[in-house]
C-alpha positions as CSV (number, residue, x, y, z in Angstrom):
1,M,-37.4,-73.4,-67.9
2,S,-34.8,-74.0,-65.2
3,D,-33.3,-71.4,-62.9
4,G,-30.1,-71.4,-65.0
5,D,-32.1,-70.3,-68.1
6,A,-33.7,-67.4,-66.2
7,S,-30.3,-66.0,-65.3
8,D,-29.2,-66.2,-68.9
9,L,-32.2,-64.1,-69.9
10,T,-31.4,-61.4,-67.3
11,D,-27.8,-61.1,-68.7
12,L,-29.4,-60.3,-72.1
13,A,-31.9,-57.9,-70.8
14,P,-31.3,-54.2,-71.7
15,E,-29.4,-52.2,-69.1
16,P,-31.6,-49.8,-67.0
17,A,-31.5,-46.3,-68.5
18,P,-30.1,-44.5,-65.4
19,A,-27.1,-46.8,-65.2
20,K,-26.4,-46.4,-68.9
21,R,-26.6,-42.6,-68.7
22,R,-24.2,-42.7,-65.7
23,R,-21.7,-44.8,-67.6
24,V,-21.9,-42.5,-70.7
25,R,-21.5,-39.4,-68.4
26,T,-18.5,-41.0,-66.7
27,Y,-16.8,-41.7,-70.1
28,A,-17.6,-38.2,-71.3
29,I,-16.1,-36.6,-68.2
30,G,-13.1,-38.9,-68.4
31,G,-12.6,-38.0,-72.1
32,A,-12.9,-34.3,-71.3
33,V,-10.3,-34.6,-68.6
34,V,-7.9,-36.4,-71.0
35,L,-8.4,-33.7,-73.6
36,A,-7.9,-30.9,-71.1
37,A,-4.6,-32.6,-69.9
38,A,-3.4,-33.0,-73.5
39,A,-4.2,-29.3,-74.3
40,G,-2.4,-28.2,-71.1
41,L,0.6,-30.3,-72.0
42,F,0.7,-28.9,-75.6
43,T,0.4,-25.3,-74.3
44,Y,3.1,-25.8,-71.7
45,R,5.5,-27.2,-74.4
46,Q,4.8,-24.2,-76.6
47,V,5.2,-21.5,-73.9
48,K,8.1,-23.0,-71.9
49,P,10.9,-22.1,-74.4
50,S,9.7,-18.5,-74.3
51,L,9.6,-18.4,-70.6
52,D,13.1,-20.0,-70.4
53,A,14.4,-17.3,-72.8
54,L,13.0,-14.5,-70.6
55,N,14.6,-16.0,-67.5
56,E,17.9,-16.7,-69.2
57,H,19.4,-13.4,-68.2
58,G,18.3,-13.5,-64.6
59,T,17.6,-10.2,-62.8
60,I,18.1,-6.8,-64.4
61,D,21.1,-4.9,-63.2
62,Y,20.0,-1.3,-62.5
63,E,23.6,0.1,-62.3
64,V,24.4,3.2,-64.3
65,P,26.1,2.1,-67.6
66,S,29.7,3.3,-68.2
67,A,30.4,5.5,-71.1
68,P,33.7,7.0,-72.3
69,T,34.4,10.4,-70.7
70,L,35.3,13.5,-72.6
71,T,38.2,15.7,-71.5
72,A,37.5,19.4,-71.7
73,E,39.6,21.2,-74.3
74,P,40.3,25.0,-73.9
75,G,37.1,27.0,-73.9
76,E,34.9,23.9,-73.3
77,T,32.8,22.9,-70.4
78,V,32.0,19.2,-70.1
79,Y,28.5,18.2,-68.9
80,R,27.9,14.7,-67.7
81,I,24.5,13.1,-68.0
82,D,23.0,12.6,-64.5
83,P,20.8,9.4,-64.7
84,T,18.9,10.5,-61.6
85,E,17.7,13.6,-63.4
86,S,17.6,12.2,-67.0
87,S,15.7,9.6,-68.9
88,L,15.7,8.1,-72.4
89,T,12.2,7.5,-73.9
90,Y,11.0,5.8,-77.0
91,E,7.6,5.8,-78.6
92,V,6.4,3.3,-81.2
93,Q,3.0,3.2,-83.0
94,E,1.7,-0.4,-82.9
95,Q,-1.3,-2.2,-84.2
96,F,-2.3,-5.7,-83.2
97,A,-4.9,-7.9,-85.0
98,G,-6.4,-5.1,-87.0
99,K,-7.3,-3.1,-83.8
100,D,-6.8,0.7,-83.7
101,T,-3.2,1.9,-83.6
102,S,-1.8,2.7,-80.1
103,T,1.4,4.2,-78.8
104,A,3.8,2.0,-76.9
105,T,6.3,4.0,-74.7
106,G,9.4,2.8,-72.9
107,V,11.5,4.8,-70.4
108,T,14.9,4.2,-68.8
109,N,17.2,6.1,-66.5
110,G,20.1,3.8,-67.4
111,I,21.8,6.4,-69.5
112,A,25.4,7.8,-69.4
113,G,27.5,10.1,-71.5
114,D,29.2,13.5,-71.8
115,I,28.6,16.7,-73.8
116,A,31.4,19.2,-74.2
117,V,30.0,22.7,-74.9
118,N,32.3,25.4,-76.4
119,A,30.5,28.6,-75.4
120,D,32.6,30.7,-77.8
121,D,31.9,28.5,-80.8
122,L,28.9,26.3,-80.4
123,A,29.6,24.5,-83.7
124,A,32.8,23.2,-82.2
125,S,30.9,21.6,-79.3
126,R,31.2,17.8,-79.0
127,V,28.8,15.1,-78.0
128,G,30.5,12.0,-76.6
129,E,29.3,8.5,-76.8
130,I,25.9,8.2,-75.1
131,V,25.2,4.8,-73.6
132,A,21.8,3.4,-72.6
133,D,21.2,0.0,-71.0
134,I,18.1,-1.2,-72.9
135,E,17.5,-4.0,-70.4
136,Q,16.3,-1.3,-68.0
137,F,13.5,0.0,-70.3
138,H,10.1,-0.1,-68.7
139,S,7.1,0.1,-71.0
């Protein structure tokens, strides 16, 4: 055999086990990175429209909402809702994924309105339009 024939035989010889394992490990890690990147891109595309919708309105305005005012008629006293001393609260029973029911509560001070009380005839008392800014709810 000539030297050229010997080199042909080494090309056909099986690859040493550590080098083969290293190559398999490299391909496996590369495949895992590609799968993780694909999963991240998929998740981002699913979540981004929801995040954009949340940010669409910008920041919340914590101004007191305006409500039509009542004018006192004879024998009436008009009481105006003071948002610094008042709050509007909701409570809802919720259940997620078969778990036990829990109570979700939301509170806001963004409330305005008038109540006209007739002390002589309470049935003649009036409640004006009560306005609440639901963007100000905290739960």
